[in-house]
C-alpha positions as CSV (number, residue, x, y, z in Angstrom):
1,M,0.0,-0.1,0.2
2,H,1.2,3.7,-1.1
3,A,-0.2,6.8,-1.4
4,R,0.0,6.5,-5.3
5,S,0.1,2.9,-6.0
6,V,-1.0,-0.6,-4.9
7,V,0.3,-3.9,-5.4
8,A,-1.9,-6.9,-5.2
9,C,-1.0,-10.5,-5.0
10,G,-4.1,-13.4,-5.0
11,L,-3.1,-16.9,-4.1
12,D,-5.4,-19.6,-4.6
13,G,-4.9,-21.9,-2.0
14,H,-5.6,-25.3,-3.5
15,T,-4.0,-24.9,-7.1
16,G,-0.9,-22.3,-5.5
17,E,-1.7,-19.7,-8.5
18,L,-0.5,-16.6,-8.1
19,F,-2.8,-13.7,-9.5
20,E,-1.0,-10.3,-9.2
21,R,-1.7,-6.9,-10.2
22,R,-1.1,-3.1,-9.8
23,L,-4.0,-1.0,-8.7
24,T,-4.3,2.4,-7.9
25,P,-5.3,3.0,-4.1
26,D,-9.1,3.8,-5.4
27,H,-11.1,1.4,-2.8
28,N,-13.7,0.6,-5.8
29,E,-11.1,-0.4,-8.0
30,I,-9.3,-2.4,-5.5
31,L,-12.9,-4.2,-4.2
32,H,-13.7,-4.6,-7.8
33,W,-10.3,-6.6,-8.6
34,I,-10.8,-8.8,-5.0
35,R,-14.6,-9.7,-6.3
36,S,-13.0,-11.1,-9.4
37,L,-10.6,-13.8,-7.6
38,P,-12.1,-17.7,-6.6
39,D,-14.1,-17.4,-3.7
40,P,-13.6,-17.6,-0.6
41,V,-11.3,-14.7,0.1
42,A,-9.8,-13.0,2.8
43,V,-7.2,-10.1,2.7
44,T,-4.2,-8.6,4.4
45,Y,-2.0,-5.6,3.9
46,E,0.6,-4.0,6.4
47,A,-0.5,-1.5,8.9
48,G,1.5,2.0,7.8
49,P,0.4,5.4,7.2
50,T,-2.4,4.8,4.6
51,G,-4.5,4.2,7.6
52,F,-7.5,1.9,7.7
53,G,-9.8,3.3,5.5
54,L,-9.2,0.4,3.0
55,A,-9.7,-2.1,5.8
56,R,-13.3,-0.3,6.9
57,S,-14.1,-0.6,3.5
58,L,-13.4,-4.2,2.8
59,T,-15.2,-5.0,6.2
60,A,-18.7,-3.0,5.1
61,A,-18.3,-5.2,1.8
62,D,-18.5,-8.3,3.9
63,I,-14.8,-9.4,3.1
64,E,-12.5,-10.5,5.9
65,C,-9.5,-7.9,6.0
66,L,-6.8,-8.4,8.4
67,V,-4.3,-5.1,9.0
68,A,-1.2,-7.2,10.0
69,A,1.2,-5.7,12.2
70,P,4.5,-5.1,10.9
71,S,6.9,-6.0,13.5
72,K,5.4,-9.1,13.4
73,L,5.7,-10.2,10.1
74,Q,7.7,-13.4,9.6
75,R,10.5,-13.2,6.9
76,P,13.3,-15.5,6.7
77,P,16.8,-14.1,7.3
78,G,18.3,-15.0,3.8
79,D,15.6,-13.5,2.2
80,L,17.8,-10.0,1.2
81,I,15.8,-8.8,-1.8
82,K,12.6,-6.6,-0.9
83,N,10.1,-5.3,-3.4
84,D,6.4,-4.3,-3.4
85,T,5.4,-7.8,-5.7
86,R,7.7,-9.9,-3.5
87,D,6.3,-8.3,-0.4
88,A,2.8,-8.7,-1.6
89,Q,3.5,-12.8,-2.3
90,H,4.8,-12.9,1.4
91,L,1.6,-11.4,3.2
92,A,-0.5,-13.7,0.6
93,R,1.3,-16.4,1.7
94,L,1.5,-15.8,5.5
95,L,-2.3,-15.4,5.3
96,H,-3.0,-18.6,3.8
97,L,-0.6,-20.3,6.8
98,G,-2.6,-18.4,9.3
99,Q,0.7,-16.5,10.4
100,I,-0.7,-12.9,10.2
101,V,-1.0,-11.1,13.7
102,D,-3.1,-8.4,13.0
103,V,-3.9,-5.0,14.7
104,V,-7.3,-3.9,15.8
105,V,-8.7,-1.2,13.7
106,P,-10.0,1.2,15.8
107,S,-13.7,2.9,14.9
108,I,-13.9,6.4,12.9
109,A,-14.4,7.9,16.4
110,Q,-12.0,6.1,18.6
111,E,-9.6,7.1,15.8
112,G,-10.4,11.1,16.1
113,A,-10.1,10.8,19.5
114,R,-6.8,8.9,19.1
115,D,-5.5,11.6,17.0
116,L,-6.6,14.8,19.4
117,V,-4.5,12.9,22.1
118,R,-1.5,12.4,19.7
119,A,-1.5,16.2,18.5
120,R,-1.5,17.1,22.2
121,E,1.8,14.8,22.6
122,D,3.1,16.7,19.5
123,C,2.4,20.3,20.7
124,R,4.0,19.3,24.2
125,R,7.2,18.5,22.1
126,D,6.8,21.7,20.1
127,L,6.7,23.7,23.3
128,M,9.7,21.8,25.1
129,S,11.9,22.6,22.2
130,A,10.6,25.7,22.2
131,R,11.3,26.5,25.8
132,H,14.9,24.9,24.9
133,R,15.3,27.1,22.3
134,I,14.6,30.6,24.2
135,S,17.0,29.5,27.4
136,K,19.8,28.3,25.6
137,L,19.8,31.9,23.2
138,L,19.8,33.8,26.7
139,L,22.8,31.2,28.1
140,R,24.7,32.1,24.9
141,Q,24.3,35.8,25.5
142,G,25.0,35.0,29.5
143,V,21.7,35.5,30.8
144,V,20.3,33.4,33.7
145,Y,17.3,33.3,35.6
146,Y,17.9,33.0,39.5
147,D,14.5,34.1,40.9
148,G,12.7,31.0,41.2
149,H,11.0,27.7,38.9
150,A,11.2,28.9,35.3
151,W,8.2,29.3,32.9
152,T,6.0,30.4,35.9
153,K,4.3,33.8,35.6
154,V,6.8,35.5,37.3
155,H,9.2,34.0,34.6
156,D,7.2,35.2,31.8
157,T,7.3,38.6,33.0
158,W,10.8,38.7,33.1
159,L,11.1,36.9,29.8
160,R,9.3,39.5,28.0
161,A,12.2,42.6,30.1
162,Q,14.5,41.0,28.2
163,H,16.0,43.3,25.5
164,F,19.4,43.0,23.0
165,E,21.1,46.1,21.2
166,M,21.8,43.8,17.8
167,P,18.7,43.9,16.1
168,G,19.5,40.4,14.9
169,L,19.9,39.1,18.0
170,Q,16.5,40.9,19.2
171,L,14.5,39.7,16.1
172,A,15.5,36.0,16.8
173,Y,15.0,36.0,20.4
174,E,11.6,37.6,19.9
175,S,10.6,35.0,17.1
176,A,11.7,32.2,19.4
177,Y,9.5,33.6,22.3
178,D,6.4,34.2,19.6
179,A,6.7,30.4,18.9
180,M,7.1,29.3,22.6
181,L,3.5,31.6,22.8
182,A,1.9,30.1,20.0
183,A,2.7,26.3,21.1
184,L,1.4,27.2,24.7
185,D,-1.8,28.6,23.3
186,R,-2.1,25.2,20.8
187,R,-1.5,23.0,23.9
188,N,-4.0,24.8,26.3
189,R,-6.6,24.8,23.4
190,L,-6.0,21.2,23.2
191,D,-6.0,20.8,26.7
192,V,-9.8,22.1,27.0
193,A,-11.1,20.0,24.1
194,I,-9.5,16.5,25.8
195,A,-10.9,17.8,28.8
196,A,-14.0,18.2,27.5
197,M,-14.2,14.9,25.4
198,A,-13.0,12.9,28.5
199,A,-16.4,14.5,30.3
200,G,-18.9,13.6,27.9
201,S,-18.1,10.4,25.6
202,E,-17.8,6.9,25.3
203,Y,-14.2,6.9,27.1
204,T,-15.6,8.7,30.2
205,P,-16.5,5.9,32.3
206,V,-13.0,4.5,32.0
207,T,-11.3,7.5,32.6
208,V,-12.9,8.1,35.5
209,R,-11.8,4.8,37.0
210,L,-8.3,5.2,35.7
211,G,-8.2,8.6,37.4
212,C,-8.3,6.8,41.2
213,L,-4.7,6.0,40.5
214,R,-1.6,8.5,41.6
215,G,0.0,10.2,38.3
216,V,-3.1,9.3,36.5
217,S,-5.0,12.1,35.6
218,T,-7.8,13.6,33.1
219,L,-4.9,13.8,30.3
220,T,-3.2,10.6,30.8
221,A,-6.2,8.6,31.7
222,F,-8.3,9.6,28.4
223,G,-4.8,9.1,26.8
224,L,-4.6,5.7,27.6
225,A,-8.5,4.8,27.0
226,V,-8.2,5.8,23.4
227,E,-5.1,4.2,22.5
228,I,-5.6,1.1,24.2
229,G,-9.5,1.4,23.3
230,D,-10.8,-2.3,24.3
231,W,-9.2,-3.4,27.1
232,H,-11.3,-6.7,27.3
233,R,-8.7,-8.1,24.5
234,L,-5.9,-8.1,26.9
235,T,-5.3,-9.3,30.2
236,G,-3.2,-8.2,33.5
237,R,-0.5,-10.2,32.2
238,S,-0.7,-9.5,28.7
239,I,-0.8,-6.0,28.7
240,G,3.2,-5.5,29.6
241,S,4.0,-7.5,26.6
242,Y,1.7,-5.5,24.3
243,L,2.8,-2.0,25.4
244,G,6.6,-3.6,25.3
245,L,7.3,-2.7,29.2
246,V,8.9,-6.7,29.4
247,P,12.6,-7.3,29.1
248,T,13.9,-8.5,26.1
249,E,15.0,-12.1,26.4
250,H,17.7,-14.6,24.7
251,S,17.9,-18.2,26.2
252,S,19.3,-21.3,25.3
253,G,19.6,-24.2,27.3
254,A,20.5,-23.4,31.0
255,S,21.5,-20.0,30.0
256,R,19.2,-17.3,30.5
257,S,19.8,-13.5,29.7
258,Q,17.6,-10.4,29.9
259,G,18.0,-7.4,28.6
260,S,16.3,-4.1,28.2
261,I,12.3,-3.8,27.2
262,T,11.2,-4.6,24.2
263,K,9.8,-1.2,23.1
264,T,7.0,-2.8,21.1
265,G,3.3,-2.1,20.7
266,N,2.1,1.0,21.4
267,G,4.5,3.7,22.3
268,H,1.9,6.6,23.2
269,A,0.6,4.9,25.9
270,R,4.1,3.4,27.4
271,R,5.6,6.9,27.4
272,L,2.7,7.8,29.6
273,L,2.6,4.8,31.8
274,I,6.2,5.5,32.4
275,E,5.6,9.0,33.8
276,A,2.8,8.3,35.5
277,A,5.0,5.6,37.5
278,W,7.3,8.3,39.1
279,H,4.2,9.8,40.6
280,H,4.5,6.8,43.0
281,R,7.8,7.2,44.4
282,P,6.9,10.3,46.8
283,R,5.2,9.3,50.2
284,Y,1.5,8.3,49.6
285,R,-0.2,11.3,50.5
286,P,-3.6,11.5,48.4
287,G,-3.9,15.4,47.4
288,A,-7.0,17.5,46.6
289,N,-6.9,16.7,43.2
290,L,-6.9,12.9,43.8
291,Q,-9.6,12.9,46.3
292,H,-11.8,15.1,43.7
293,R,-11.2,12.1,41.3
294,W,-12.1,9.7,43.8
295,D,-15.3,11.5,44.5
296,K,-16.2,10.5,40.6
297,A,-15.4,6.9,40.8
298,S,-17.4,3.9,42.4
299,P,-16.5,2.7,45.8
300,A,-15.2,-0.8,44.0
301,A,-12.9,1.5,41.6
302,R,-12.1,3.7,44.7
303,A,-10.9,1.0,46.6
304,R,-9.1,-1.1,43.9
305,G,-7.1,2.5,43.1
306,Q,-6.2,3.0,46.8
307,L,-4.9,-0.5,47.2
308,A,-3.0,0.2,43.6
309,N,-1.2,3.4,45.1
310,R,0.0,1.8,48.1
311,R,1.4,-1.3,46.4
312,L,3.2,0.3,43.8
313,H,4.6,2.8,46.5
314,D,5.8,-0.3,48.8
315,R,7.4,-1.6,45.4
316,W,9.6,1.9,45.0
317,V,10.3,1.7,48.6
318,G,11.8,-1.7,48.0
319,F,13.5,-0.8,44.8
320,D,15.2,2.1,46.8
321,A,16.3,0.2,49.6
322,R,18.0,-2.1,47.1
323,R,19.8,0.9,45.6
324,K,18.0,-0.3,41.9
325,R,18.7,2.1,39.6
326,P,15.7,4.5,39.2
327,A,15.1,4.3,35.8
328,V,15.1,0.7,35.7
329,A,13.1,0.8,39.0
330,N,10.3,3.1,37.2
331,T,10.0,0.6,34.3
332,A,9.1,-2.3,36.9
333,I,6.9,0.4,38.3
334,A,5.2,1.2,35.1
335,R,4.7,-2.4,34.0
336,E,3.0,-3.6,37.1
337,L,1.0,0.1,36.9
338,A,-0.2,-1.1,33.8
339,G,-1.7,-4.1,35.2
340,W,-3.7,-2.2,37.3
341,C,-4.6,0.1,34.9
342,W,-6.2,-2.7,33.3
343,S,-8.1,-4.3,36.0
344,L,-9.4,-1.0,36.6
345,A,-10.6,-0.2,33.2
346,V,-12.5,-4.0,33.0
347,L,-14.1,-3.3,36.1
348,D,-17.8,-3.4,36.3
349,P,-19.2,0.3,36.1
């Protein structure tokens, strides 16, 4: 699948005959070619930037379509020639053998909500980059802020007061400052939109229950809800592997070697959990915001959230007592936090 072309390959499971065709991305043309093949027909294509429109179109036409996870496609180590035709043949053979690991095709509403969350994440990165540019520009000129925390109202007043005699330098500083303000305004508008959707959508019940956990506020809870979607397809043990939070392993015979985490699966949800896990390191003292989120949840969700908060903090205490490296310990906490999130998400309302 490409933006301007599609290379298709059909495999007859009984005779082994191949049907190859180069098509345009037009869904009607692809559907017409698929209907010309001998029944029964199943289709697969690799997940990528072209999205899920073709899968939805084929499913609506009562044709089975699997969107293959690229990281799970098995390819022989000696196969060093890669082109569109060979890729299409490879996918057809894997589909015939039942070796396609498919991804879940989100609904149009879920994909829209997920795009909103990811737009906010992109804006967060843009804002961080804009702030770094401002601080480093000032540092090169020997201008350093000493009067408290950065990026507060007092700091913003100090930034506005900075002025340079060189016209080029002043223009560069104003441009960087304007870019920072624009990114901040975009982030605030996206935060308002996400908060409104989290309060009145199909994801509201899951968002409220996830909010019982420390470090999982509205933005994080809603982000996890839309990124994972159907929590019932996972289990408390499999969600860590699904999000790439389990260690890599290379074992043979009596030897067993584990390395860093796999980092497979949904990287957006993994980042949210990694950031949330750090909140469980300080002493467990429920604040006003956490108690406010508890008030919205059911007693069962509140009780499970409190149990998870105590458990995760105790785990942090144990890691610190063993002088475990904080980054490694936090990853382990995030893996367990994923299991607690799953247990709250599938909890009956």
